C-alpha positions in Angstrom: 21.4 13.5 1.1 18.1 11.8 0.5 16.5 10.6 3.7 15.3 7.1 3.1 12.8 5.9 5.7 11.7 2.5 4.6 9.9 0.8 7.4 10.5 -2.9 8.1 8.1 -4.7 5.7 5.0 -5.9 7.4 4.0 -8.9 5.3 0.6 -10.0 6.6 -0.1 -13.0 4.4 -2.4 -15.0 6.8 -6.1 -15.1 6.2 -8.0 -12.4 7.9 -11.3 -13.0 9.6 -13.8 -10.7 8.1 -15.9 -10.7 11.2 -13.1 -9.2 13.2 -14.1 -5.7 12.1 -17.5 -5.2 13.6 -17.6 -1.4 13.3 -18.2 0.2 9.9 -15.5 2.8 9.0 -15.8 5.3 6.2 -12.5 6.2 4.6 -11.4 9.8 4.5 -9.4 10.8 1.4 -8.6 14.3 0.3 -10.4 15.5 -2.9 -6.9 16.8 -4.0 -5.6 13.3 -4.5 -3.7 13.4 -7.8 -4.0 10.7 -10.4 -0.6 9.0 -10.9 0.6 5.5 -11.2 0.6 4.4 -14.9 4.3 4.3 -15.0 4.5 2.6 -11.6 2.1 -0.2 -12.8 4.2 -0.9 -15.9 7.4 -0.9 -13.9 6.0 -3.1 -11.1 4.6 -5.6 -13.6 7.8 -5.7 -15.6 9.6 -6.5 -12.4 7.2 -9.2 -11.6 7.4 -10.6 -15.1 11.1 -11.0 -14.9 10.6 -13.2 -11.8 8.0 -15.3 -13.7 4.9 -13.8 -12.0 1.7 -12.6 -13.3 0.9 -8.9 -13.5 -1.1 -7.0 -10.9 -4.1 -5.0 -11.6 -4.8 -1.5 -10.0 -7.7 -1.7 -7.7 -9.7 1.4 -6.9 -10.5 0.2 -3.3 -6.9 -0.5 -2.5 -5.9 2.8 -4.1 -8.3 4.7 -1.9 -7.0 2.9 1.3 -3.4 3.5 0.3 -4.0 7.2 -0.5 -5.9 7.7 2.8 -3.1 6.2 4.8 -0.4 8.2 3.0 -2.4 11.4 3.6 -3.0 10.5 7.3 0.7 9.8 7.9 1.7 13.1 6.1 -1.0 15.2 7.9 -0.4 13.8 11.3 3.4 13.4 11.1 3.9 9.7 11.8 5.4 6.8 9.7 4.0 3.3 10.6 1.9 0.4 9.4 -0.2 1.0 12.5 -2.2 4.2 12.5 -2.5 5.6 16.1 -6.2 6.5 16.4 -6.4 6.1 12.7 -9.5 7.7 11.1 -9.6 4.9 8.5 -8.6 2.0 10.8 -5.6 1.2 12.8 -4.3 -1.8 10.8 -3.7 -2.1 7.1 -6.4 -4.7 6.9 -8.9 -2.3 8.6 -7.9 0.5 6.2 -8.3 -1.8 3.2 -11.8 -2.6 4.4 -12.6 1.1 5.0 -11.6 1.6 1.3 -14.0 -1.0 0.1 -11.7 -4.1 -0.1 -12.7 -7.0 2.0 -9.2 -8.5 1.7 -8.4 -12.0 3.0 -4.7 -11.7 2.6 -2.4 -8.9 1.7 0.6 -6.8 2.4 1.5 -3.1 2.8 4.7 -1.3 1.9 5.4 2.2 3.1 8.2 4.6 2.3 9.1 8.2 2.9 11.5 10.6 1.1 11.4 9.3 -2.4 10.6 11.9 -5.0 9.3 9.7 -7.9 7.5 6.4 -8.5 10.7 5.0 -10.0 12.7 5.9 -6.9 10.2 4.3 -4.5 9.9 1.1 -6.5 13.6 0.8 -6.8 14.0 1.2 -3.1 11.3 -1.4 -2.4 13.0 -3.8 -4.9 16.3 -3.4 -3.0 14.8 -4.0 0.5 14.3 -7.8 1.3 10.9 -7.6 3.0 9.5 -5.1 0.6 10.7 -7.1 -2.4 9.0 -10.2 -0.9 5.8 -8.2 -0.8 6.2 -7.0 -4.4 6.7 -10.6 -5.5 3.9 -12.1 -3.6 2.7 -15.0 -5.7 -0.9 -14.8 -4.5 -1.4 -11.1 -5.1 -3.4 -10.1 -8.1 -4.2 -6.4 -7.2 -2.5 -3.3 -5.8 -3.2 0.3 -4.9 -0.6 3.0 -4.7 -1.0 6.2 -2.7 1.2 9.3 -2.2 1.0 12.4 -0.1 4.1 14.6 -0.6 6.9 12.1 -0.3 5.1 9.6 1.8 4.2 6.4 -0.2 1.9 3.6 0.5 1.5 0.4 -1.6 -1.2 -2.1 -0.7 -1.2 -5.6 -2.3 -4.0 -8.1 -2.0 -5.1 -11.4 -3.5 -8.6 -10.1 -4.1 -11.1 -7.6 -2.8 
């Protein structure tokens, strides 16, 4: 039986004060990060189009941040939107900034146990909070990260 560990959606849609992160953080991402996501982008944007929403564009900074968080969770064995002593920042906003995205509003979906992009997207679509994030009207960009079967999707209005 597949273990589905979808965390309660953390939809942080409020404006973030860019001065709240006074320290500079450099994101740490494995050089073995695989390139994937083309099918995910098409499926995500088809899902959004069916709801009357504009497509999202892949953003390299959000992708770096998502990948770094997926790798950190897999390496250190935790599953959370809050990274304890996170090398790339504790919160999803801090991690986005460490990846190079000075986001003002955004959201993060995480999942564990899914074996494919199609499977994780379907699970997020069927979860009320995650679905709300996928259908955020103000979001224009996304980044997807994966380490093993740990998934991170970061969504933002802009970087």
